[in-house]
N, C-alpha and C positions, 0 to 999 in steps of 0.2 A: 685881710684875713678871711672875711666872709666869702669872697669869691673863690678863695683857695679851697674852701670846704664844699662849695656847690659842685664844682667839677667832679671830684671823686664820688660824691653822693649820686650825681646823675649817672656816672659810669656804673656804679653798683646797681642802681635801679634798672638801667638798660640791660645789664647782664642778667639780672633776675628775671626781667620780662621776657627776654629772648629764650632763656632756658625753659620757660614755661609755655612757649609757643607750641602749638600743635604740630605734629609731624605726620603728614598725610601718608608717607611711605610706611611708617611704623603702624599707622592705623590700618592700612591695607594688609599688612602682614598679620596683624592681630585679628582682622576680619575673617581670616581663614576659619576661625572658630564659628563664624556666623553663617557661612556658605551653605552648610547642610540643611538649614531651615529657611534662611532668608534669601538664598539663591546667589548665583554668580552676579557680581556687580550690584548686589543689593536688591535684585528683582526676584521676588518670591514666586515660586511655582507651586507652593503648597497651600492648600485650603486653610483659611483662618490664620495664616502667618503673614504679617505685613511686609510689604516691600520697604526697604530702608533707603534706597537710592534717592538722593536729592532731598532727604529730610533735613530740616534746618539743624545746624550744628548743635545749638543749645538744647533743642528738643531731644536729640539722641543722647546727649550728655545727661540731661535730667532723667530720662527714662531709665538709663543704666544705673544712675544713682538711686532712683526709687526701687528698682529691682534689687540692687545690692543691699539696700537698707531694709528690704522686706515690705516697703509700703505698697509695691506692686508685687503680686505673687504669680509665679509660673514655674511649674516643676522643671521644665526644660531650661529655663533661663537661670535658675538659682545656682547650679553648679558652675555655670559659665561666668556669671557676674562676680562670684566669690573669688575668682582668679584675677579680676581686673583691679589695677591700682588707678589712682587719679589721672596719671599720665596716659594710661591705656584708654580711659574714658574720653579724655580730651582728644586723643589721636583718632579714636573711632568716630567721634562726632565730626571732626574735620574731614575724615576720609569719606564717610557716607554723604556728607553735604557736598562734596566735590563731584559726585557722580551725576550722570545724566538721569533725569526722572524716567520712570517707566512709561512706555508708550502702549496704549491700548491697541493691540493688533487687530481686534475685530471691531466692526462698526457697531454703532448703537442699534441693537435689535428691537428696542422698544422706546422710540422717541417720545411717545405720549407719557411714559413713566418718567423720562428725563424732564419733561416739562413740569410734571407734578413735583419732582425732586427740586427743580430750580425754584419753584414757588415755595416749597418748604424751606429751602435754604434762605431765601429772601425773607420769609416770614419769621424765621428764627435768627436772622441777622448773623448767619455763619461767617460772612465775609468780614464782619467787624473784628474778628480775631484771626481767621485763617487767610485773610487778604482777598481782594477781588478775584484773583486768579486761583484761589484756594491752594496756593503753593506754600502756605505757612510762612512764619517769620520768627526768628529768634527761638523762643521756647514753645512755639505753637506749631503743631503738626501740619505737614503737607498732606492734604486729603485728596487733591486732584490726582487722578490716575491710580489711586490705591486700589487694592483688590476689593471687589464688591462685597464678597461674603465676609471679609474681614471688617469692612465698615459697618455692616449689619451687626456683627458680633460686638464691635466696640461700642456702638450706640446702645445695644442691649445691656452691655456691661455698665455703661454710665447710667442708664435708666434704672437699673436694679441696684446700683451702688456697689457692685462687685469691683469696679475699677476705681482706683484712687491714685492720687499723686497729680501734680501739675494743676491743670485747669479743672480739677474734679468738680468744684462748686459750680463753675460756669457751665460745664458740660452736663452736669446733673440737672441743672435748671433748664437747659435746652432739651435734653433727651427725655426727661421724665414725662412731659405732656405729649410726646410724639406717639401717634398711633402706629400700629404695625405697618399699615399701608404707607405712612409717611417715612418710616424708617427704611422700608424697601425702596421707595422712590428716591429718597435722599442718597442712599448708598449707590443706587444705579446711576443717578445723575453725576455724582462726584467721581465714580469709577470711570466714567466715559469722558471726562474732561481731558 
């Protein structure tokens, strides 16, 4: 009798699991809402707007949840996230994670600044969360190849306590003691990876 109950239960669990699996095609369709700011293929061309291409799936999902719940605030994001249901969020995470990361088209014009940035990253142990390649993982952001001015903005936001959600406590601890020179160097270094 016990075996006859296990098979139907497994079938129900498999059915429920696959019904909740992310749909990259649906995420791509929903991402049309994002193109105006975050760019085609998730690569931003607008100042202080992050690229979303190749961001970890769970990172995208959590940021959308934080925006939707009001933990992260942004005038442009609020009306968009209010339209998203949980499936949309799951699909958008999968879609953006499936994209190729941004490639920095221009060479590093200040290698000395990048060296200082690499030293700041090592001193702050950035790789312990963002991985050795700074590609991020799970719910931790990809910072390699991100827009330089956006990284400066994000570090300032963490330092001042304006940005919340996710790794806020860890990022506040890292960003608070950074000097302006370290912020600029760190952003420059990460943007050129």
